[in-house]
N, C-alpha and C positions, 0 to 999 in steps of 0.2 A: 554468489555475490551479485547484488543489484536486482535480485529477483523481486523485491518489494519496492523498488524505486522506478518511477515512470515519468516520461514526458507526456503531457497532455496536449493533443492537437484538436482544435475545434473549428469546424467550418459551418457557419450559419447562413443558409440561403433562404430564398422565399418559399421553396417547397420542402426542403429537407434540412435537418441539422445533423451533421455527422461528427462523431467524436472517436478518437483513438487513444489508446495508452501504449506508448512505445518504450520498451526497455532500453537501457543504455547500450546494450549490445545490438540494437536495431531490430530486434524481433518484436512482433506485434502481440501484445497481450489481449487487448480487447478492441473491438470495432463496433460502433453503434450507428444505426441509421434510424432517425426519428423524423416524423412529419412535423414541420414547423407550425402549420395551421394558423398562421398569423399571430402566433404567441411565442415570439423568440425568447423572451425572458423566462417564461414558465418552462419552455422546452429545454433550455439550457439547464435549469435547475433539475428537471426530471432526468435529464441525461446524467448529471453528476450523481444523483441519487441512485440511478441504476448501476453506474460504474462502481460506486462505493459498495454496493451489495455483491459485486462480483470479485472483489479483491480482498486480501487479508486485512484485518484491522491495523496491522503494522505497516501497511503500505504508505508510501510517501510520494507526493507529486513534486518533482524537483525542477520543473520548468513547464511553462504554458505558452502555446502559440495560438493565435486566432486569425482566421481569414473568413472570406465570404462577404456577401453584401451587407450583413449586419455585424461585421467584424469589430466596429467601434463599440457597439453595444455589448458584444460578447467580451471584449477586452476589459471593459469597465466592470462587468459583473464578476469576471473570473480573476481579475488582477493579472492579466496576461503580461508576459515578459517581452513578447514580440508580436507585432501586428503587421500583416502583409496582405497585399491584394491576391486575388485568386490566380492570376497569371503566374506570379512568383511561386506561390504554394504548389500549384500543379507541376510547374517546371522542375522545382526542387525534388518533389517526390518521384517523378519519372526518371530524372537523372540519377537519383540514388538507386533506383531499381535496375536501370540499365543506362550506364554512362554514355552509351553510343546512340541513344534515341535522338532523332532529328526533327520529328514532327509529333505533335500531340493534338489529337482530335478529341474535343470534350463537349459532350451534349448532356445538359442537365434538365431539370424540370421546367425552368422558365427561360433559360438562355443557352447559348452555345458559343464556343470559342475555338480558335485554332492558335497553336503556339509553335513557332519555328525556333528550333535550337541549333546552334552550331558550336561544337566543342564545349557543350554543357552550358552555354550562355544563350539567353533569349535574344534573338536577333530581329524577330518580327512577331506580331500577333494581331488578331482581330476578334471582335466580339459581336454578337447579334442579340440585342435585347428588345427588338421592336416587334417582330412577328412570331407567333406561337407555332407556325407551320413546321419549324424545324426543331422542335423541342419535345421533351418527354411528356409534358402535360397534354399535348395534342394526341400523342399515341394513347395515353390513358383514356382520353375522351372517346376516341374512335373504338377502342377495345370495349369500353362500357356500352357504347351505342350498338355494337355488334353482338353484345352479350357474351363475350369471351374474357376470361381472366387475362390480364396483361402478360402473365408468365407464359401463356400459350401463343401469344402473338407471333413471336419469332419462329418457333418450331413449325407453326402452321404455314408461315411464309416460305419456309425452306421446302415445303412440299409442292410448291408451285412448278408447273411445267411451262406455262406461257404467261408471264406477268402482264397485266394490262397497263395501259398508259394512264397515269393519274397526274393532273395538274398540281404541282407542289409549291408554287410560289405563294399561295395564300391558303390559310387554313379553311376559309369559307368555301373557296373554289374546290379545294381538295375533297372536302366532305361532300359537296354537291356531285363531284365527279364519281366518288365512290358509290353514292346512292344510285346514280345513273347506271354504273356498271353492274350493280346488283340487280337492278330492274331488267337489264338486258340478259341476265342469266349467267354471268361469269361466276366462277367458283370463288369461294372465300379465300383459299390460299393464293389464287392469282391476283385477287384484289389487294390482299395484304402485302404480297411481294411487290406489286406496283406502287403501293404507298411507301414502302421502304426505299425503293429506287427513287421515287419523287422527292422524299426527304433528303436523301443523299445528294441528289442533283441541286436541290435548293441550297443546301449547306455549302457545297463546293462553289456554286455560282455567286454566293453572297459572302459568307464568312471566309471561304477559301479562295476567293477571287484574286488572281495574280500572285498567289503564294507559291513559293518553291517547295513543293511537298516531296520530301525525300525520306527513305526508310533508314533505320527502323521507325515504324509508325506505331504509336501507342493510341489506343482508343479508351478514353476515360469518361467517367460520369455514369449516372444510372442507366442511360440508354445503351451503354456498352453490353448490358446483359441480354440485349436483343440480338440473336444470331442472324436474323433477317437483315438488320441494318449493317452488321459486320460484313455479311456476304455482298451486300450492295456496294459498300465502300471498296471492297477488294475488286469487284468487277469494274467499277468506275475508274479506279486508280491504277488497276493492273499491278497491284502490289499486295503483299500479305499484311494483314492487320494484327497487331499484338494487343490482346486484352490482358492487362496485368492482373495479378491475383486479387488485389484490393482496389479494383477499378472504381468502385462506388464511393470510396472514402479517401481518394488520393489528395484532395484538397486538405483534409484534416491531417493526413499523414505528412504532407509537406509542411504544414504548420508546426507539427511536432518536431520534424527535422530542423526547422528554422530555430525553434526554441533551444534545441540541443546545441546548435552552432553558437547561438547568442550566449549561452551560459557555459560554454566550454572553458575549462580552467578557472572557473569561479566556484566559490563555496556553494554547496547545495542549498544552504539556507538563504541564498541571495534571491530566490524566486519571489515574485510578488503575489503568488497564488493565494487566494482568500481561504482556501481550505476545503476539504471534502464535506464539511457540514454546510456548504453553500446552499444546499437544497432547503435548509431550514431557515435561511435568512429572508427577511422581508424587504423586498425592493419595490420601489414605486417609480413609474415613468410619468413625467408630466411635461407639458409643453405650453409655451406662451409666445406671444408676438412682441418683439421689441419695437417700440415706436420712437426710438431715439434718433432715427434718421429716416430718409426716404426709402431705404432698402427694406425696412419692416421685416427683418429676419425672423424666421420661425425657430425658436430655441427649444431644444429637447434637453431635459434634465433628468438624471437618474439619482434617486435619493435612497439612502439606506439608514434607517433608524434616525431620521431627522437630519442627516448630514448629506449634503450634495456631493456625490462622488464624481460626477462629470456633467459638463454641459457642452453642447455643440450645435452648430447651425448658424452661428454668427460669422460675419465676414471680417469684423474688425478685432475680434478677440476679447471684446468687453466681458462676455459671459464665460467663454471657455477658459479664460485665464483666472477666473475667480471661483475655484472649487474648494470643497472642504468647509464651506460655510454652513452654519446650522440653519435649519428650516425656519427658525424664528426670524432670521435676518433676510429671508427671501423677499418679503414684501418691500423692505427697504431697497433691496437690490432692484426689484422691478420698478419701483418709483424712480430710482436713479436712472434706469434705462429709459423710462418715459420722458425724463427731463433732458435726456441726451448727455448726461454727465459722463 
């Protein structure tokens, strides 16, 4: 029972788009990791198409949750039942996996965050979205520069006997330091291990500054696949690090759990999901500037078959509150905005 019914969780970020299908009994049916590549709308549709090909035709999505930096866009396309930020989604997923977890270290492709939980409730958090030195994209760049697959980065770092000192506060300085150490003749494993330690120090000195880091500690996000970073965290914190089974899609998993909670005790037909044929639907994203006042807000509009599904970006609600209008009325709407009506 429930084998063909699923909750869909979607986490759309700048680097990756993650999707999961969660059964009502909390077992995971499918998990997808897709590169966003600056095309969130198309990537979401590609993900839905791929999921559709992996489940029976009788399958039914009974709830949808969206999170990530593009959660508003994802929610509009999917017809999500619940939309939450990444902090909430990651915290919910970790707490479901281990109710005793007290700290979540999360490092993704473009940002990193720390979440402090006490008794299953978020009590503190911090995010870093400014510098790439402590993120997965920087590791990808350095692996490519060194000519090694990113999958080999961590195992190579573990072979180090004497890690070198790398400046980790800035990605530019870190790269210069690595090149200098190579020129001096240090081994590749020692340089990689030094970079792992530098990344961890940078993370703890910035994102984790003044945070009460207690165990159990979960390490989530794509970088959790790197055993070199895991070891560096354990050495720096003096505590064991737990990498959950679905570490790479915990945001999407949390979104699915949130949808499950939102729709508990409601009819399964109450979901707003647009259907598994979403991949065949034509969506358009347009933007324009409202000149109705000095704010000159940049408005984003999502259109499906001539109908405006959603608008956002305005401060006053003039545009976001007027959705569902046909595309034929759009010019009149814009003129209204220009007049300041």
